[in-house]
C-alpha positions as CSV (number, residue, x, y, z in Angstrom):
1,M,-21.7,-9.3,-7.4
2,T,-18.9,-11.3,-7.9
3,R,-15.7,-10.3,-5.8
4,E,-13.5,-9.7,-9.0
5,T,-16.2,-7.4,-10.3
6,L,-15.9,-5.8,-7.0
7,E,-12.6,-5.6,-7.0
8,R,-12.6,-4.2,-10.6
9,R,-14.9,-1.6,-9.7
10,Q,-13.0,-0.5,-6.7
11,V,-11.4,2.8,-7.9
12,W,-14.7,4.4,-7.8
13,V,-15.9,2.7,-4.8
14,Y,-12.6,4.6,-2.7
15,V,-13.1,7.8,-4.5
16,A,-16.9,7.9,-3.8
17,A,-15.9,7.4,0.0
18,I,-13.6,9.7,0.1
19,A,-15.9,12.5,-1.4
20,A,-18.8,11.6,1.2
21,G,-16.4,11.4,4.2
22,L,-15.0,15.4,2.9
23,C,-18.9,16.3,2.7
24,V,-19.9,15.1,5.9
25,G,-16.3,16.2,7.8
26,L,-17.7,20.0,6.2
27,G,-21.3,19.2,7.5
28,A,-20.2,18.1,10.8
29,P,-17.2,18.8,11.8
30,H,-17.4,18.9,15.5
31,A,-18.0,15.1,14.8
32,G,-14.6,14.5,14.5
33,P,-13.1,13.0,17.0
34,I,-16.1,10.3,16.6
35,F,-15.0,9.3,13.6
36,E,-11.3,9.3,14.1
37,A,-12.2,7.1,16.9
38,L,-14.1,4.5,14.9
39,L,-11.1,4.4,12.8
40,W,-9.1,2.7,14.7
41,P,-10.9,-0.6,15.2
42,C,-11.6,-0.4,11.3
43,L,-7.9,0.0,10.7
44,A,-6.8,-2.9,12.2
45,F,-9.8,-5.1,11.0
46,L,-8.8,-3.8,7.1
47,L,-5.2,-4.9,8.2
48,F,-6.6,-8.4,9.6
49,A,-8.7,-9.3,6.2
50,T,-6.0,-8.1,4.3
51,F,-3.4,-10.0,6.2
52,T,-5.4,-13.6,5.9
53,Q,-5.1,-13.2,2.4
54,V,-1.5,-13.3,2.3
55,P,-0.3,-16.6,2.9
56,L,2.3,-17.0,5.2
57,A,2.9,-20.7,4.6
58,A,4.0,-19.4,1.3
59,L,7.2,-18.5,2.4
60,P,9.3,-21.1,1.9
61,A,8.1,-21.9,-1.6
62,A,9.1,-17.9,-2.5
63,L,12.4,-18.3,-0.9
64,R,13.1,-21.0,-3.3
65,D,12.2,-18.9,-6.3
66,T,15.9,-17.4,-6.6
67,R,15.7,-15.1,-9.9
68,F,12.1,-13.4,-9.1
69,M,13.1,-13.2,-5.8
70,T,16.6,-11.3,-6.4
71,A,14.5,-9.2,-9.1
72,V,11.9,-8.0,-6.7
73,L,13.9,-7.7,-3.8
74,I,16.7,-5.3,-5.5
75,G,14.0,-3.3,-7.1
76,N,12.0,-2.6,-4.3
77,F,14.8,-2.3,-1.5
78,A,17.5,-0.9,-3.6
79,V,16.3,0.7,-6.6
80,L,13.3,2.0,-5.8
81,P,14.6,4.3,-2.7
82,L,17.0,5.7,-5.3
83,L,13.9,6.9,-7.1
84,V,12.4,8.1,-4.0
85,A,16.1,10.2,-3.6
86,A,15.6,11.4,-6.7
87,L,12.4,12.7,-6.8
88,L,12.3,14.3,-2.9
89,P,13.8,17.6,-4.1
90,L,10.4,18.0,-6.4
91,L,8.8,18.1,-3.0
92,P,7.6,21.3,-0.8
93,D,9.5,22.3,2.0
94,D,7.1,20.7,4.6
95,P,8.6,17.8,6.7
96,A,4.9,16.4,7.5
97,V,4.7,16.2,3.6
98,R,8.1,14.5,3.4
99,L,7.4,12.1,5.9
100,G,4.1,10.8,4.6
101,V,5.9,10.6,0.8
102,L,8.7,8.5,2.4
103,L,6.2,6.4,4.3
104,V,3.9,5.4,1.7
105,L,6.6,5.4,-1.2
106,L,9.2,2.9,0.6
107,V,7.3,0.0,0.8
108,P,6.1,-2.2,-1.8
109,C,2.1,-3.1,-1.7
110,T,1.0,-6.7,-0.1
111,D,-2.9,-6.0,-1.0
112,W,-4.4,-5.0,-4.0
113,F,-1.1,-5.9,-6.2
114,I,-1.9,-9.5,-6.2
115,T,-5.5,-8.4,-7.5
116,F,-4.2,-6.2,-10.5
117,T,-1.5,-8.4,-10.9
118,H,-4.5,-11.6,-11.9
119,Q,-6.5,-8.6,-13.7
120,A,-3.2,-7.6,-16.3
121,G,-2.5,-11.4,-16.6
122,G,0.9,-12.0,-14.8
123,D,1.5,-14.7,-12.4
124,T,-1.0,-14.4,-9.7
125,Q,1.0,-17.6,-8.0
126,R,4.3,-15.9,-7.8
127,A,2.5,-12.8,-6.8
128,I,0.9,-14.4,-3.5
129,A,3.8,-16.4,-2.6
130,V,6.4,-13.0,-2.5
131,T,3.8,-11.3,-0.4
132,P,4.7,-12.7,2.9
133,V,8.2,-11.7,1.9
134,V,8.2,-8.3,0.9
135,L,6.2,-7.6,4.0
136,I,8.5,-8.9,6.8
137,V,11.2,-6.8,4.7
138,Q,9.6,-3.6,4.3
139,I,8.7,-3.7,8.6
140,V,12.6,-4.3,9.2
141,L,13.4,-1.9,6.7
142,L,11.3,1.0,7.0
143,P,12.7,2.5,10.2
144,V,16.3,2.7,8.2
145,Y,14.9,4.3,5.9
146,L,13.2,6.7,7.3
147,W,16.3,7.8,9.6
148,A,18.7,7.6,6.2
149,F,16.2,10.0,4.8
150,M,14.9,12.0,7.3
151,G,18.0,11.7,10.1
152,D,17.2,14.1,13.2
153,G,14.5,15.5,12.1
154,L,12.5,11.9,12.1
155,S,12.9,12.3,15.9
156,D,10.4,15.4,16.3
157,A,7.7,13.6,14.8
158,V,7.8,10.1,16.2
159,S,7.2,9.2,19.9
160,G,8.6,6.2,20.3
161,S,5.6,4.6,23.1
162,R,3.1,5.9,20.8
163,M,4.5,3.9,17.5
164,L,5.0,1.0,19.1
165,A,1.5,0.8,20.8
166,V,0.2,1.4,16.7
167,F,3.1,-0.8,15.7
168,L,1.6,-3.6,18.1
169,L,-2.2,-3.2,18.2
170,V,-3.1,-2.2,14.2
171,I,0.0,-3.8,12.6
172,T,1.7,-6.9,14.8
173,M,-1.6,-7.7,16.5
174,P,-3.6,-8.5,13.4
175,L,-1.1,-9.9,11.5
176,A,-0.4,-12.5,14.0
177,G,-4.2,-13.3,14.3
178,A,-4.5,-13.6,10.4
179,Y,-1.5,-15.9,10.9
180,A,-3.5,-17.9,13.3
181,T,-6.7,-18.0,11.0
182,E,-4.6,-19.3,8.1
183,R,-3.5,-21.7,10.4
184,W,-6.5,-23.1,11.7
185,A,-8.3,-22.8,8.6
186,G,-5.6,-25.0,7.1
187,R,-6.2,-27.9,9.7
188,G,-10.1,-28.2,9.1
189,T,-12.3,-29.6,6.5
190,G,-14.3,-26.9,5.0
191,R,-12.5,-24.1,7.4
192,A,-10.7,-23.0,4.4
193,A,-13.8,-21.1,3.2
194,L,-13.8,-18.8,5.8
195,I,-10.4,-17.1,4.3
196,G,-12.3,-16.6,1.0
197,R,-15.4,-15.0,2.9
198,L,-12.8,-12.7,4.1
199,G,-11.2,-11.8,1.2
200,W,-14.5,-9.9,0.5
201,L,-13.7,-7.4,3.0
202,P,-11.2,-5.6,2.2
203,V,-12.5,-3.4,-0.3
204,P,-15.5,-2.4,1.6
205,L,-13.6,-2.1,5.0
206,L,-11.1,0.3,3.0
207,A,-14.0,2.9,1.5
208,L,-15.6,2.8,5.6
209,V,-11.2,3.6,6.0
210,L,-11.5,6.4,3.8
211,F,-15.1,7.6,4.1
212,L,-13.8,8.0,8.4
213,I,-10.6,9.6,7.1
214,G,-12.1,12.4,5.2
215,A,-14.7,12.7,7.5
216,S,-12.2,13.3,10.9
217,Q,-9.4,15.2,8.8
218,V,-11.2,17.4,6.5
219,E,-9.8,20.5,8.3
220,T,-5.7,18.8,7.4
221,V,-7.4,18.3,3.9
222,E,-8.0,21.9,3.4
223,A,-4.7,22.8,4.8
224,S,-2.9,20.7,2.2
225,L,-4.8,21.5,-0.3
226,P,-2.0,24.5,-1.9
227,L,0.4,21.6,-2.1
228,A,-1.6,18.7,-3.8
229,G,-0.9,19.6,-7.3
230,D,3.0,19.5,-6.5
231,V,2.8,16.3,-4.2
232,A,0.2,14.8,-6.8
233,A,3.0,15.5,-9.1
234,V,5.8,13.5,-7.6
235,F,3.7,10.6,-7.2
236,V,3.0,10.3,-11.0
237,L,6.5,10.5,-11.9
238,F,7.2,7.8,-9.4
239,F,4.7,5.7,-10.9
240,A,6.0,6.3,-14.1
241,G,9.7,5.5,-12.9
242,A,8.6,2.2,-10.9
243,V,6.9,0.5,-14.4
244,L,9.9,1.5,-16.2
245,V,11.9,0.2,-13.7
246,G,9.8,-2.9,-13.2
247,I,10.0,-3.4,-17.7
248,G,13.9,-3.1,-17.8
249,A,14.5,-5.7,-14.8
250,G,12.6,-8.0,-15.9
251,R,14.0,-7.5,-19.4
252,L,17.4,-7.8,-16.8
253,F,16.6,-10.9,-15.3
254,R,15.0,-12.8,-18.3
255,L,12.0,-13.3,-16.3
256,P,9.1,-15.2,-18.8
257,L,6.2,-13.0,-19.7
258,A,3.8,-13.5,-16.8
259,E,6.5,-12.8,-14.1
260,A,7.8,-9.4,-16.0
261,R,3.9,-8.3,-15.2
262,T,4.3,-9.5,-11.6
263,L,7.6,-7.6,-11.3
264,V,6.1,-4.1,-13.0
265,F,3.1,-4.1,-10.5
266,S,5.1,-5.0,-7.5
267,F,6.9,-1.9,-8.0
268,A,4.6,0.3,-9.5
269,T,1.8,-0.1,-6.4
270,R,2.6,1.1,-2.6
271,N,1.9,-0.4,0.9
272,S,-0.4,2.7,1.7
273,F,-2.9,1.5,4.0
274,V,-0.1,-0.6,6.1
275,V,1.9,2.4,7.1
276,L,-1.2,4.7,7.3
277,P,-2.0,3.8,11.2
278,L,1.6,5.1,11.4
279,A,1.0,8.5,9.9
280,L,-2.5,9.1,11.9
281,A,-0.5,8.3,15.3
282,L,1.9,11.1,14.2
283,P,1.5,14.7,16.2
284,A,-1.0,16.6,15.6
285,E,1.5,19.0,13.0
286,W,2.2,16.1,11.0
287,A,-1.0,15.1,10.2
288,A,-0.8,15.9,6.8
289,A,1.2,13.1,6.6
290,A,-1.7,11.0,6.5
291,V,-3.6,13.1,3.9
292,V,-0.6,12.6,1.8
293,I,-0.7,9.2,1.9
294,V,-4.3,9.1,0.8
295,L,-3.4,11.0,-1.8
296,Q,-1.3,8.5,-3.6
297,S,-3.2,5.9,-3.0
298,V,-6.0,7.2,-5.4
299,V,-3.0,8.7,-7.6
300,E,-2.0,5.1,-7.9
301,L,-5.3,4.0,-8.4
302,F,-5.8,5.4,-11.2
303,G,-2.4,4.8,-12.4
304,V,-3.0,1.0,-12.4
305,L,-6.0,2.0,-14.4
306,V,-3.8,2.8,-17.1
307,L,-1.2,0.1,-16.7
308,L,-4.2,-2.6,-17.0
309,W,-4.7,-1.3,-19.9
310,L,-1.2,-0.5,-21.1
311,A,0.3,-4.0,-20.0
312,P,-0.7,-6.0,-23.0
313,R,0.8,-3.4,-25.4
314,I,4.4,-2.8,-23.5
315,L,4.7,-6.4,-22.0
316,S,3.6,-8.7,-24.6
317,S,5.4,-12.0,-25.7
318,R,7.7,-10.3,-28.0
319,H,9.6,-8.1,-25.0
320,E,11.0,-12.0,-23.7
321,S,14.5,-11.5,-24.9
């Protein structure tokens, strides 16, 4: 099996992993703490492997492409938060659910966005170049957005010391490790092959993470089922709205076809597994936030399958004007 074949089939791999995890969790409920303990190192390794595929050295080139960069930043960090605000009244009145939705919808994707852009005939090089910029901006802006949307209610969920520990150990350290690995690989002949081999890991590691979440959070999943339909509907509406915003922005900025497709996938995909550690670090009464993030990723993956079929039809050469 090639890496491209694995990435094309990743949706079904993830769905199978979630289902298997839930079955194991139902059959062995007392093993939940063990699965949860295993989840943290797996998440850290997943993010390390994912971040090694984000070329942080490409930052200067990305910043020089001002038109495309402006479209990406304005869409992701100004227009789409307004769409999220418009959809919030449709959510159940549950703070944990709302926090999960905010965590996942306010941050654009930095991993499978590149894969899906390539499959849709987008500009893969620009997708790769813009990714580190998007990652840095979302890390800076996410706390601001959460405070703006939740206000004082955020302090009920967030323990500063625990969040800081998770951010440092599960997000910052993998990011720093990936950057160091990237620099090391660029300084010696033959070392770049390591980055390519690490590129095989995100799909199986993400499947393992989803299995562990299903196995360790089965009770939370069961408790959240009555809300799942309403939350999934909001995710579908966001996905459709983000695609429309992407099409409109591509025309407004007069982007070439490949760049316009890249923009649409940047808007439609979210960074669910970068914010997942933050949700898992919340107190037990906020556990639904993590389940909501996993639900969003499933809805998004099926949405992307549809978008891959639609992209050549809604974004073709005759729309470049």
